[in-house]
RODO-2510 file (C-alpha; in nm, 4 decimals, decimal comma):
residues 175
     n   res          X          Y          Z
     1     x    -4,9955     0,3251     2,7993
     2     x    -5,1100     0,6165     2,5842
     3     x    -4,9678     0,7532     2,2681
     4     x    -4,8413     1,1053     2,2131
     5     x    -4,9187     1,2938     1,9058
     6     x    -4,7634     1,6097     1,7682
     7     x    -4,9608     1,8739     1,5772
     8     x    -4,9347     1,8252     1,2020
     9     x    -4,6898     2,0638     1,0406
    10     x    -4,6378     2,1027     0,6690
    11     x    -4,2779     2,1644     0,5707
    12     x    -4,2101     2,3169     0,2379
    13     x    -3,8789     2,2813     0,0617
    14     x    -3,7022     2,5925    -0,0361
    15     x    -3,5694     2,6141    -0,3880
    16     x    -3,1943     2,6735    -0,4299
    17     x    -3,0906     2,9720    -0,6414
    18     x    -3,0206     2,8731    -1,0005
    19     x    -2,6521     2,9528    -0,9601
    20     x    -2,6108     2,7501    -0,6311
    21     x    -2,3128     2,5231    -0,6409
    22     x    -2,4373     2,3016    -0,3598
    23     x    -2,1264     2,3780    -0,1530
    24     x    -2,1289     2,6027     0,1597
    25     x    -1,9721     2,9465     0,1600
    26     x    -1,9733     2,9746    -0,2196
    27     x    -1,6257     2,8205    -0,2359
    28     x    -1,7129     2,5941    -0,5291
    29     x    -1,4291     2,3444    -0,5725
    30     x    -1,1543     2,5553    -0,4176
    31     x    -0,9892     2,4327    -0,0952
    32     x    -1,1451     2,5542     0,2296
    33     x    -0,9184     2,7860     0,4140
    34     x    -0,7849     2,7273     0,7645
    35     x    -0,8720     2,4347     0,9774
    36     x    -0,6504     2,2761     1,2440
    37     x    -0,6994     1,9081     1,3072
    38     x    -0,5127     1,7510     1,5896
    39     x    -0,5600     1,4087     1,7443
    40     x    -0,3575     1,2293     2,0102
    41     x    -0,3621     0,8665     2,1180
    42     x    -0,1893     0,6576     2,3763
    43     x     0,0508     0,3788     2,2752
    44     x     0,1970     0,1051     2,4950
    45     x     0,5484     0,1676     2,6205
    46     x     0,7667    -0,1034     2,4791
    47     x     1,1342    -0,1887     2,4459
    48     x     1,3104    -0,1758     2,1115
    49     x     1,2412    -0,4949     1,9182
    50     x     0,9330    -0,5859     2,1264
    51     x     0,6252    -0,6688     1,9243
    52     x     0,3743    -0,3863     1,8637
    53     x     0,0353    -0,4470     2,0282
    54     x    -0,2521    -0,4813     1,7897
    55     x    -0,4272    -0,1721     1,9392
    56     x    -0,1310     0,0371     1,8467
    57     x    -0,0875    -0,1157     1,5060
    58     x    -0,4535    -0,0285     1,4291
    59     x    -0,3817     0,3363     1,4912
    60     x    -0,1921     0,3554     1,1571
    61     x    -0,5054     0,2705     0,9552
    62     x    -0,7106     0,5019     1,1703
    63     x    -0,4680     0,7853     1,0979
    64     x    -0,5016     0,7224     0,7160
    65     x    -0,8848     0,7417     0,7451
    66     x    -0,8663     1,0662     0,9487
    67     x    -0,6286     1,2210     0,6985
    68     x    -0,8503     1,1316     0,4092
    69     x    -1,1523     1,2716     0,5793
    70     x    -0,9651     1,5919     0,6665
    71     x    -0,8404     1,6367     0,3091
    72     x    -1,1818     1,5571     0,1612
    73     x    -1,3464     1,8248     0,3848
    74     x    -1,0847     2,0764     0,2780
    75     x    -1,1292     1,9788    -0,0849
    76     x    -0,7774     1,8502    -0,1140
    77     x    -0,8683     1,4947    -0,2174
    78     x    -0,5852     1,4865    -0,4748
    79     x    -0,3433     1,4791    -0,1766
    80     x    -0,5195     1,1955    -0,0020
    81     x    -0,2886     0,9123    -0,1135
    82     x     0,0480     1,0846    -0,0614
    83     x    -0,0476     1,2475     0,2706
    84     x    -0,2004     0,9219     0,4011
    85     x     0,1186     0,7392     0,2991
    86     x     0,3518     0,9970     0,4733
    87     x     0,1426     1,0051     0,7902
    88     x     0,1129     0,6261     0,8163
    89     x     0,4976     0,5976     0,7838
    90     x     0,5488     0,8678     1,0462
    91     x     0,2914     0,7199     1,2875
    92     x     0,4479     0,3780     1,2380
    93     x     0,7902     0,5199     1,3151
    94     x     0,6589     0,6955     1,6303
    95     x     0,4953     0,3719     1,7560
    96     x     0,7890     0,1541     1,6660
    97     x     1,0868     0,3706     1,7605
    98     x     0,9935     0,6532     2,0016
    99     x     0,9725     0,4597     2,3228
   100     x     0,7004     0,6989     2,4288
   101     x     0,3346     0,6540     2,5313
   102     x     0,1588     0,9253     2,3275
   103     x     0,1493     1,0180     1,9612
   104     x    -0,0184     1,3283     1,8204
   105     x    -0,1057     1,3840     1,4554
   106     x    -0,1584     1,7341     1,3317
   107     x    -0,2823     1,8689     1,0019
   108     x    -0,3533     2,2282     0,9058
   109     x    -0,4350     2,3860     0,5676
   110     x    -0,3605     2,7526     0,5369
   111     x    -0,2402     2,9960     0,2645
   112     x    -0,2025     2,7287    -0,0081
   113     x     0,0089     2,5042     0,2246
   114     x    -0,0779     2,1887     0,4031
   115     x     0,1072     2,1073     0,7250
   116     x     0,1138     1,7521     0,8431
   117     x     0,3150     1,6352     1,1475
   118     x     0,3481     1,3577     1,3818
   119     x     0,4735     1,4190     1,7430
   120     x     0,5827     1,1767     2,0133
   121     x     0,5977     1,2620     2,3762
   122     x     0,9600     1,1382     2,3833
   123     x     1,2362     1,2889     2,1685
   124     x     1,3556     1,0547     1,9006
   125     x     1,6784     0,9920     1,7202
   126     x     1,6032     1,0234     1,3537
   127     x     1,8341     0,8153     1,1411
   128     x     1,8332     0,6801     0,7902
   129     x     1,9280     0,3161     0,7833
   130     x     2,1057     0,1352     0,5064
   131     x     1,8779    -0,1366     0,3727
   132     x     1,9204    -0,4182     0,1275
   133     x     1,7075    -0,4532    -0,1842
   134     x     1,4996    -0,7239    -0,0311
   135     x     1,4650    -0,5611     0,3164
   136     x     1,1013    -0,5560     0,4459
   137     x     1,1526    -0,2560     0,6666
   138     x     1,3818     0,0416     0,7145
   139     x     1,2661     0,2522     0,4247
   140     x     0,9937     0,4619     0,5974
   141     x     1,1798     0,7942     0,6122
   142     x     1,3209     0,7444     0,2618
   143     x     0,9604     0,6956     0,1377
   144     x     0,8533     1,0145     0,3249
   145     x     1,1399     1,2091     0,1709
   146     x     1,0717     1,0861    -0,1889
   147     x     0,6934     1,1403    -0,1532
   148     x     0,7223     1,4947    -0,0112
   149     x     0,9959     1,6049    -0,2536
   150     x     0,7908     1,4658    -0,5431
   151     x     0,5109     1,7061    -0,4509
   152     x     0,7533     2,0037    -0,4251
   153     x     0,7160     2,0052    -0,0502
   154     x     0,9541     2,0203     0,2315
   155     x     0,9936     1,8085     0,5406
   156     x     1,2005     1,8168     0,8616
   157     x     1,2323     1,7495     1,2276
   158     x     1,1664     1,9820     1,5161
   159     x     1,4589     2,1026     1,7246
   160     x     1,3541     1,8903     2,0136
   161     x     1,3393     1,5799     1,7911
   162     x     0,9784     1,5034     1,8865
   163     x     0,7997     1,6075     1,5665
   164     x     0,8541     1,4990     1,2084
   165     x     0,6580     1,7274     0,9708
   166     x     0,6012     1,8162     0,6148
   167     x     0,4676     2,1203     0,4243
   168     x     0,2974     2,0520     0,0880
   169     x     0,1810     2,3097    -0,1597
   170     x    -0,2001     2,2954    -0,2178
   171     x    -0,2471     2,5650    -0,4857
   172     x    -0,4205     2,4030    -0,7762
   173     x    -0,4323     2,0717    -0,5919
   174     x    -0,7916     2,0753    -0,4956
   175     x    -1,0510     1,8350    -0,6239
***
């Protein structure tokens, strides 16, 4: 069997301008504008109280990683922890309580606002539950509310009860 050879080519590196920040579009450390990120995944249909399959449980961690990557790309790393927390709680609720078979996670950064939402293919019944001090669950929506309010954001539920969303200010929040 023969060998193939390519003609020799010399590549020369171009020097970056002295004032080059190393970031595209000359944005420096400001957040990148725009950018819709949406991902959907199937979940197993299950009855209330039935154990969550491992495949579905792993979606929560994957959602956190996707959120951190999106926020890093948009230079909003300072929001990585709270947004990951909010989305993981909302995805967990959708998996655990919706009774549906598909969950969609949406993030969009525009005009100094970050939108993050979780949609189920089945309308839900959003309720706050009374929990005891030592309860191991039942605090997800309270955690979402406290986290979002602590960032001067807003949150809510769509009219069709399929999407729980939040809006967070991003002005000055870039890293």
